[in-house]
Structure formats: structure tokens, C-alpha cells
C-alpha positions as CSV (number, residue, x, y, z in Angstrom):
1,X,-0.2,0.1,0.0
2,X,1.3,3.3,-0.9
3,X,0.0,6.6,0.4
4,X,1.0,10.0,0.5
5,X,-0.1,11.5,3.8
6,X,0.4,15.0,4.8
7,X,2.3,15.6,8.3
8,X,3.8,18.0,10.5
9,X,6.1,17.7,12.6
10,X,5.9,18.6,16.4
11,X,8.8,18.2,18.1
12,X,10.5,15.0,17.4
13,X,7.4,13.5,16.1
14,X,5.3,13.2,12.9
15,X,1.8,14.1,13.1
16,X,-1.2,14.5,10.8
17,X,-1.4,18.1,9.5
18,X,-5.4,18.1,9.2
19,X,-8.2,16.0,9.6
20,X,-8.1,13.8,6.2
21,X,-4.3,12.8,7.2
22,X,-5.4,12.0,10.6
23,X,-8.1,9.7,8.8
24,X,-5.3,8.3,6.6
25,X,-3.2,7.3,9.2
26,X,-5.9,6.0,11.2
27,X,-6.6,3.5,8.0
28,X,-3.0,2.1,8.2
29,X,-2.6,-1.3,10.2
30,X,-1.7,-0.3,13.8
31,X,1.6,-1.9,15.0
32,X,2.9,-2.4,11.5
33,X,6.1,-0.7,10.4
34,X,6.2,2.0,7.4
35,X,9.0,3.1,5.2
36,X,8.4,7.2,5.2
37,X,9.6,9.6,2.5
38,X,9.7,13.0,3.8
39,X,9.2,15.7,1.2
40,X,8.7,19.0,1.9
41,X,5.5,20.3,-0.1
42,X,6.0,23.2,-2.9
43,X,4.4,26.5,-2.9
44,X,2.2,27.6,-5.1
45,X,2.8,30.6,-4.1
46,X,6.5,30.2,-5.0
47,X,5.6,28.8,-8.3
48,X,3.1,31.3,-9.5
49,X,5.9,33.9,-8.6
50,X,8.3,32.0,-10.8
51,X,5.7,31.8,-13.9
52,X,5.0,35.7,-13.2
53,X,8.9,36.2,-13.5
54,X,8.5,34.3,-16.8
55,X,5.8,36.1,-18.3
56,X,7.2,39.3,-17.4
57,X,10.9,38.4,-19.1
58,X,8.9,37.3,-22.5
59,X,6.5,40.2,-22.4
60,X,10.0,42.5,-22.2
61,X,11.1,40.8,-25.3
62,X,10.5,41.4,-29.1
63,X,10.4,38.0,-30.0
64,X,7.8,35.4,-30.1
65,X,8.6,33.6,-26.6
66,X,6.0,32.9,-23.9
67,X,6.7,31.9,-20.5
68,X,6.0,27.9,-21.5
69,X,8.8,28.5,-24.3
70,X,11.1,30.1,-21.6
71,X,10.5,27.9,-19.0
72,X,11.7,24.9,-21.1
73,X,14.8,27.4,-22.0
74,X,15.6,28.0,-18.4
75,X,15.2,24.4,-17.3
76,X,17.7,23.6,-20.1
77,X,20.4,26.4,-19.2
78,X,20.3,25.3,-15.4
79,X,20.5,21.7,-15.6
80,X,17.3,20.6,-14.9
81,X,17.1,18.0,-17.7
82,X,16.5,14.3,-18.8
83,X,18.9,13.2,-21.1
84,X,17.7,10.6,-23.7
85,X,19.2,8.7,-26.2
86,X,18.1,9.0,-29.5
87,X,20.6,6.1,-31.2
88,X,23.4,6.4,-33.4
89,X,25.4,7.8,-30.3
90,X,23.1,11.0,-30.0
91,X,21.2,11.9,-27.1
92,X,18.4,14.8,-26.3
93,X,18.5,16.9,-23.5
94,X,14.5,17.3,-22.6
95,X,13.4,19.6,-19.7
96,X,12.6,18.1,-16.4
97,X,9.2,17.9,-15.2
98,X,8.3,20.8,-12.6
99,X,5.1,19.5,-11.7
100,X,4.4,19.2,-7.9
101,X,4.5,15.8,-7.7
102,X,8.2,15.6,-9.2
103,X,10.0,18.6,-8.1
104,X,9.9,19.5,-4.0
105,X,10.1,22.6,-2.6
106,X,13.9,22.4,-1.6
107,X,14.7,21.3,-5.6
108,X,12.1,24.1,-6.4
109,X,14.0,26.5,-4.7
110,X,17.1,25.8,-6.2
111,X,15.7,26.0,-9.5
112,X,14.2,29.2,-9.2
113,X,17.1,30.9,-7.7
114,X,19.1,29.6,-10.7
115,X,16.7,31.0,-12.8
116,X,16.6,34.4,-11.4
117,X,20.4,34.1,-11.5
118,X,20.1,33.0,-15.1
119,X,18.1,36.0,-16.2
120,X,19.5,38.7,-14.0
121,X,22.7,38.0,-16.0
122,X,22.1,37.0,-19.3
123,X,18.6,38.2,-20.0
124,X,18.3,41.3,-18.4
125,X,20.9,43.0,-20.0
126,X,19.7,43.0,-23.3
127,X,16.3,44.6,-22.1
128,X,15.4,47.9,-21.2
129,X,17.5,49.7,-18.4
130,X,14.2,49.3,-16.0
131,X,13.9,45.8,-16.7
132,X,15.9,44.4,-13.9
133,X,14.7,46.9,-11.5
134,X,11.3,46.1,-12.0
135,X,11.9,42.4,-11.8
136,X,13.5,42.3,-8.8
137,X,10.8,44.2,-7.3
138,X,8.4,41.6,-7.8
139,X,10.9,39.3,-6.2
140,X,9.4,38.5,-2.5
141,X,11.4,40.8,-0.1
142,X,12.8,37.7,2.1
143,X,14.3,35.9,-1.2
144,X,17.7,35.6,-1.4
145,X,18.8,34.8,-4.4
146,X,22.6,33.8,-4.3
147,X,25.1,31.4,-6.6
148,X,28.6,31.0,-6.0
149,X,28.5,32.9,-3.0
150,X,27.5,36.2,-5.0
151,X,24.1,38.0,-3.7
152,X,22.1,39.2,-6.0
153,X,19.1,40.4,-3.9
154,X,19.5,41.0,-0.1
155,X,16.3,40.8,2.1
156,X,15.4,43.8,3.1
157,X,13.7,44.7,6.7
158,X,9.7,45.6,5.9
159,X,8.7,48.7,7.6
160,X,6.4,48.8,10.8
């Protein structure tokens, strides 16, 4: 039996995060042992922010790119690919899936940071002067974007 149950950490224990999860736990055999794979659920808000940023880039270029084409480019350029054999010694790098089932929050965070770095260093310089400032303004004030020790945007304290 395989099941995904949303759990929350309380001290050194995992407990059901909601009523549905509690019902799922009650259906498990009492006294049985289970192997648990722990993943942090993806943030829908973080996912939407990436697509808003990609849309901003796509609308700022004079090309027919849309955010989905740009997403594929970002995935390939950041190394988030599946290498598929084509035969005859050739391979194809296909963008990996970003679905919630295939990428947890930790991996998504790495992708997000790499995407922002890629856009700010390779795309923004060719766009209008105010693009980088507007792009950074879209980022949450708590977001730290760093790569190779270089902080591109520091978290700023919010005014009270």
C-alpha cells in the first residue's frame, strides 16, 4: 500500500497535518512498520511567482517567446534536464518536469534561484534599462538569490 499523507513535525514526532491526514493514518495497520519518504510540499505561491517572472521576461522581449517556451529554456540552461538516448550515439536534453509530484520545494527553490540568476545575468542586460529593477521588485522581500556566493538581492526589513 502506497499513500501520501500530509504530516507536520511536532517535536521529534510527525503528526497528521489535518483531519483528512488523520483519517488516512487511522487506516494504516496498527503496530505495523512503514517506510516514510519526507518531502517538503511545494509552495503554490512560489510556483506562481516563477511563472509571473517568466511572463515579465517574455513580455519584455521583442521575440514571440511565451513563458512556457522560456521555462523550457531556463530548465535546459540550468541543467534541469533528462538526457534521452536518440540512438546512433546521439542524445537529447529534455526539460525535466516541474510538476508538484516531480519536484519538491527544496529542488524548486534551487531551480528558482538559478532561474533568477540566469535571467538577471544573461537576459536582463539585453532588455530595457528598467527591466532588472522591475524584475527584482517582483521578488518577495525575503527572497535571497545567491549563486557561487554572490548575493544578487538582499532581504530588506519591512517597515513597521
